[in-house]
C-alpha positions in Angstrom: -171.8 -123.1 95.8 -172.9 -122.8 99.4 -175.7 -120.4 100.5 -173.4 -117.8 102.0 -171.2 -117.5 98.9 -174.3 -117.4 96.7 -175.8 -114.5 98.7 -172.5 -112.6 98.7 -171.9 -113.1 94.9 -175.4 -112.1 93.9 -175.3 -109.0 96.0 -178.6 -109.5 97.9 -177.1 -108.7 101.2 -174.6 -106.1 100.1 -174.3 -103.3 102.7 -176.8 -100.5 102.1 -178.4 -102.2 99.2 -182.1 -103.2 99.5 -183.1 -104.2 96.0 -186.9 -104.4 96.5 -189.2 -102.7 99.0 -191.5 -104.9 101.2 -194.7 -103.6 99.5 -193.8 -105.4 96.3 -196.4 -107.9 95.0 -195.9 -110.7 92.5 -195.8 -109.1 89.1 -196.0 -111.9 86.5 -199.7 -111.3 85.8 -199.2 -107.7 84.8 -199.8 -107.1 81.1 -196.6 -106.3 79.3 -198.3 -104.3 76.5 -199.7 -101.6 78.9 -197.4 -98.6 78.5 -197.0 -96.1 81.3 -198.8 -92.8 80.8 -197.2 -91.3 84.0 -195.2 -88.2 84.4 -191.6 -89.2 85.1 -189.1 -87.5 87.3 -185.4 -88.1 86.9 -183.1 -86.9 89.7 -179.4 -86.4 88.8 -177.0 -86.1 91.7 -173.6 -84.5 91.1 -171.5 -85.8 94.1 -168.7 -83.9 95.6 -170.0 -80.4 95.5 -169.9 -79.1 92.0 -168.6 -75.5 91.5 -171.6 -73.7 90.2 -169.7 -70.5 89.3 -167.6 -72.4 86.8 -170.6 -74.3 85.5 -172.9 -71.3 84.9 -170.3 -68.5 84.5 -171.2 -65.0 85.6 -169.0 -63.6 82.8 -170.7 -60.2 83.1 -169.5 -59.6 86.6 -165.9 -58.4 87.1 -165.8 -59.7 90.7 -165.8 -63.2 89.3 -162.5 -62.6 87.5 -161.0 -60.7 90.4 -161.7 -63.7 92.7 -160.5 -66.4 90.3 -157.3 -65.2 88.8 -156.2 -68.6 87.4 -159.4 -70.7 87.1 -162.0 -68.2 85.7 -163.4 -69.1 82.3 -162.5 -66.4 79.8 -165.4 -64.4 78.4 -164.7 -65.4 74.9 -164.9 -69.1 75.8 -168.3 -68.9 77.6 -171.4 -70.2 75.9 -173.5 -67.1 76.5 -177.1 -67.5 77.5 -177.7 -63.8 78.3 -175.7 -60.7 79.1 -174.6 -61.9 82.5 -174.3 -65.7 82.5 -173.3 -68.5 80.2 -172.3 -72.2 80.2 -168.8 -73.7 80.7 -167.4 -74.4 77.2 -167.3 -78.2 78.1 -171.1 -78.0 78.1 -171.5 -77.2 74.4 -173.9 -80.2 74.1 -176.5 -78.3 76.1 -176.6 -75.3 73.9 -179.0 -77.0 71.5 -181.1 -78.1 74.5 -181.2 -74.5 75.8 -182.2 -73.3 72.3 -185.0 -75.8 72.1 -186.5 -74.5 75.3 -185.8 -77.7 77.2 -183.6 -76.3 80.0 -184.0 -74.0 83.0 -181.2 -72.9 85.3 -182.2 -71.9 88.9 -179.5 -69.8 90.6 -178.5 -69.7 94.2 -180.4 -72.6 95.6 -179.5 -73.6 99.2 -180.9 -73.6 102.7 -180.5 -71.7 106.0 -177.4 -72.3 108.1 -175.6 -74.4 105.5 -173.3 -77.3 106.4 -170.1 -77.7 104.5 -169.6 -81.4 105.2 -170.2 -83.7 102.2 -172.0 -86.3 104.2 -174.2 -84.0 106.3 -175.1 -81.7 103.4 -175.9 -84.6 101.2 -178.2 -86.0 103.9 -179.9 -82.6 104.1 -180.6 -82.5 100.4 -181.6 -86.2 100.2 -184.0 -86.0 103.2 -185.3 -82.5 102.7 -184.5 -81.6 106.3 -183.5 -78.4 108.1 -179.8 -78.2 108.8 -180.3 -78.9 112.5 -182.8 -81.7 111.8 -181.8 -85.4 111.4 -184.2 -87.6 109.4 -183.9 -91.3 108.6 -186.1 -91.2 105.5 -185.6 -89.5 102.1 -188.0 -87.1 100.4 -188.7 -89.6 97.6 -189.1 -92.3 100.2 -191.7 -90.3 102.0 -193.4 -89.7 98.7 -193.6 -93.5 98.3 -195.0 -93.7 101.9 -197.7 -91.2 101.0 -200.0 -93.7 99.3 -200.2 -91.5 96.3 -202.4 -92.7 93.5 -199.6 -94.3 91.6 -197.5 -95.5 94.5 -199.5 -98.8 94.5 -197.6 -99.8 91.4 -194.3 -101.6 91.5 -191.1 -99.8 90.9 -192.5 -96.4 91.7 -188.8 -95.4 92.2 -185.7 -96.9 90.6 -182.1 -96.0 91.2 -179.7 -97.0 88.5 -176.9 -98.1 90.9 -175.8 -101.1 93.1 -177.0 -99.5 96.3 -180.0 -97.3 97.3 -179.5 -93.7 98.3 -181.2 -92.3 101.5 -183.4 -90.1 99.3 -185.2 -93.3 98.1 -185.8 -94.8 101.5 -189.2 -94.3 103.2 -190.5 -95.6 106.5 -192.6 -98.4 105.0 -191.6 -98.3 101.4 -188.3 -98.1 99.5 -187.2 -97.7 95.9 -185.3 -100.4 94.1 -181.6 -100.2 93.1 -180.2 -102.0 90.0 -177.7 -101.3 87.3 -178.5 -104.1 84.9 -182.0 -105.7 84.7 -180.8 -108.6 82.6 -178.1 -109.5 85.2 -180.7 -109.3 88.0 -183.0 -111.5 86.0 -180.2 -114.1 85.5 -179.2 -114.1 89.1 -182.8 -114.6 90.3 -183.4 -117.4 87.8 -180.2 -119.3 88.8 -181.2 -122.9 89.6 -179.5 -122.8 93.0 -181.4 -119.5 93.9 -184.7 -120.9 92.8 -184.1 -124.2 94.7 -183.1 -122.2 97.8 -186.3 -120.2 97.7 -188.4 -123.4 97.3 -186.6 -125.3 100.1 -186.2 -122.7 102.7 -189.7 -121.5 103.3 -189.5 -122.3 107.0 -187.2 -119.3 107.3 -190.0 -117.0 106.4 -191.2 -116.9 110.1 -187.7 -116.0 111.4 -187.1 -112.3 112.0 -183.8 -111.7 110.2 -183.8 -114.6 107.8 -187.5 -114.1 107.2 -186.9 -110.6 106.0 -184.1 -111.7 103.7 -186.1 -114.6 102.2 -189.2 -112.4 101.6 -187.0 -109.8 99.9 -185.5 -112.5 97.7 -188.9 -113.9 96.8 -190.1 -110.4 95.9 -186.8 -109.7 94.0 -187.3 -112.8 91.9 -190.8 -111.8 90.9 -189.8 -108.2 90.3 -186.8 -109.1 88.2 -189.0 -111.0 85.8 -191.3 -108.0 85.5 -188.5 -105.5 84.8 -186.7 -107.7 82.4 -189.8 -108.9 80.5 -191.2 -105.3 80.2 -188.0 -103.4 79.4 -186.6 -106.0 76.9 -189.3 -105.1 74.4 -187.6 -101.7 73.7 -184.3 -101.2 72.0 -183.0 -97.7 71.8 -181.8 -96.6 68.3 -180.2 -93.4 69.7 -176.5 -93.0 70.1 -175.2 -92.3 73.6 -171.6 -91.3 74.7 -169.4 -94.0 76.0 -169.5 -93.2 79.7 -170.9 -94.8 82.8 -173.1 -91.8 83.4 -174.6 -91.9 79.9 -175.2 -95.6 80.3 -177.3 -94.9 83.4 -179.4 -92.5 81.4 -179.7 -94.9 78.6 -181.1 -97.5 81.0 -183.6 -94.9 82.3 -184.6 -94.1 78.8 -185.2 -97.8 78.1 -187.3 -98.1 81.2 -189.4 -95.0 80.4 -189.9 -95.9 76.7 -190.8 -99.5 77.4 -193.5 -98.5 79.8 -192.3 -99.5 83.3 -194.8 -98.3 85.9 -192.3 -95.9 87.5 -192.6 -92.3 88.6 -189.0 -91.5 89.9 -185.6 -92.5 88.6 -182.3 -91.6 90.3 -178.8 -91.4 88.8 -175.5 -89.9 89.9 -172.1 -88.7 88.7 -169.2 -88.3 91.2 -165.9 -86.6 91.3 -166.8 -82.9 91.8 -164.7 -82.2 94.9 -162.2 -80.0 93.1 -159.8 -78.7 95.7 -156.8 -79.0 93.4 -156.4 -78.3 89.6 -160.1 -77.8 89.1 -160.2 -76.8 85.5 -159.4 -80.1 83.9 -161.2 -82.3 86.4 -164.4 -80.4 86.4 -164.3 -79.8 82.7 -164.2 -83.5 81.9 -167.1 -84.2 84.3 -169.2 -81.4 82.9 -168.6 -82.7 79.4 -169.7 -86.2 80.5 -172.8 -84.7 82.2 -173.8 -82.5 79.3 -173.3 -85.0 76.5 -175.2 -87.7 78.5 -178.1 -85.4 79.3 -178.3 -84.1 75.7 -178.4 -87.7 74.3 -181.0 -88.7 76.9 -183.3 -85.8 76.2 -183.1 -86.3 72.4 -183.8 -90.0 72.9 -186.9 -89.1 74.9 -188.0 -86.6 72.3 -187.7 -89.3 69.6 -190.0 -91.6 71.6 -192.5 -88.9 72.4 -191.6 -89.1 76.1 -189.9 -85.7 76.7 -193.1 -83.8 77.5 -193.9 -86.4 80.3 -190.4 -86.3 81.8 -188.8 -83.8 84.1 -185.1 -83.9 85.0 -183.5 -82.1 87.9 -179.8 -81.9 88.8 -178.4 -81.0 92.2 -175.1 -81.1 94.1 -174.8 -81.1 97.9 -173.2 -77.6 97.9 -171.4 -75.2 95.7 -167.9 -73.9 96.1 -166.5 -70.7 97.7 -166.4 -67.6 95.4 -162.6 -67.1 95.7 -160.3 -69.8 94.4 -157.7 -71.4 96.7 -153.9 -71.6 96.4 -154.1 -74.9 94.6 -156.0 -73.8 91.5 -159.2 -75.2 93.0 -162.1 -74.2 95.1 -163.2 -75.2 98.6 -166.6 -76.2 100.0 -169.2 -73.4 99.7 -172.9 -73.0 100.1 -175.5 -72.1 97.5 -175.4 -73.5 94.0 -177.4 -73.7 90.8 -179.8 -76.4 89.8 -180.6 -77.5 86.2 -184.1 -78.5 85.2 -184.9 -80.2 81.9 -188.1 -81.2 80.2 -190.4 -80.6 77.3 -193.0 -78.7 79.2 -191.0 -76.1 81.1 -193.0 -72.9 82.0 -189.9 -70.7 82.1 -186.9 -71.6 79.9 -183.3 -70.3 80.2 -182.3 -68.5 83.3 -185.0 -68.6 86.0 -183.8 -66.0 88.4 -181.2 -63.4 89.0 -177.5 -64.2 88.8 -175.5 -64.7 92.1 -174.7 -61.4 93.8 -170.9 -61.5 94.2 -170.7 -58.2 96.0 -173.0 -59.4 98.8 -171.5 -62.6 100.3 -171.7 -64.4 103.6 -168.1 -64.6 104.8 -167.0 -65.4 101.3 -169.9 -67.6 100.3 -172.9 -67.1 98.1 -176.2 -66.3 99.8 -179.0 -68.5 98.8 -182.0 -66.9 97.0 -184.3 -70.0 97.0 -184.6 -72.9 99.4 -184.0 -76.2 97.7 -187.3 -77.5 99.2 -189.2 -74.9 97.2 -187.9 -76.8 94.1 -188.9 -80.2 95.7 -192.2 -78.7 96.7 -192.9 -77.5 93.2 -192.2 -81.0 91.8 -194.3 -82.7 94.5 -197.3 -80.4 94.0 -197.2 -79.8 90.3 -195.6 -83.0 88.8 -196.1 -85.8 91.3 -199.5 -84.6 92.4 -199.1 -84.8 96.2 -199.2 -82.0 98.8 -195.6 -81.0 99.5 -196.4 -80.3 103.2 -197.2 -84.0 103.6 -193.7 -85.0 102.3 -191.5 -82.1 103.5 -193.1 -81.8 106.9 -194.1 -78.2 106.3 -195.5 -76.2 103.4 -193.1 -74.6 101.0 -194.1 -72.0 98.4 -193.9 -73.4 94.8 -192.0 -71.9 91.9 -193.1 -71.2 88.3 -190.7 -73.3 86.3 -193.3 -76.0 85.6 
């Protein structure tokens, strides 16, 4: 195998995928029996623009049924949480989570002058920018840049994927992206790979190749740490057979085995439901709910739930009125889910969406999404949110 094919096959130069940030140091000397005592944040991204009104259904509002003649969830099918709102019936796995006090729903989260483009709105959510501001770093990446007390440790942020999202990229530091620690370990311990690192040290002084080889050296060291630390833990919990649940199972393994990590990032795609929404969204919400429920119960079993906070977002919601194709089109404000063992306010956090006061057919946001980020930064990650979000945002009382 030649060098070019090896690099392509092992994925170290895949477009958009930087496996290890430059600040990584060799990790072999780190003790494997030192378990993390950090608070963990897990960010769940629902890509495509999830329809919040058919996720948390305002069954107590007649306007919902007037605007959605064929796709509204019938009142008798809703998993009722209070007199106004309840969950989609495909989210039955979360009823127990709600009843345990491990779930908070924040209604009408958005930002001023919303953008209905998938790509642009996702950038706004991932960077924490204003709608007319373009940033090249993500909010978690800037947290890594902040030199917080725990950012000196390796793997402060891990995305369970093949590529790294903008949210995880800072100016000087980045998170790491990987799906399978064992596969990364095998690749970096391949004899050809190790020989190439040993024999090509002269490239370390070259700009482009130098960066590549330094990244590969750090990846090799880091892969050993992740594999040797995480392999000591084997989950006894049962997870659904889905890609999303497997991501969460990997995160649980990392948390429970004691990786020195503060932030994890996972995603579930397919929520752009312009046509025949009921079946498509229902299947995705079922995957999401069953995966989240298994994950939280696994953490509880391992006494990690109180130290873990999970947030879920999508780049926008959908319009209030359905379209002619039994679906919904791009909208604005949406709900966010927050999970954890130490929530200050459980259940429904704030008022249900006001369907009689819309902005040209779209929901008006009650809370800026950066207030949610700011709360997490201040109260969970222990940094000043103004340093990360470029201005101060008032915090909320869900934690």
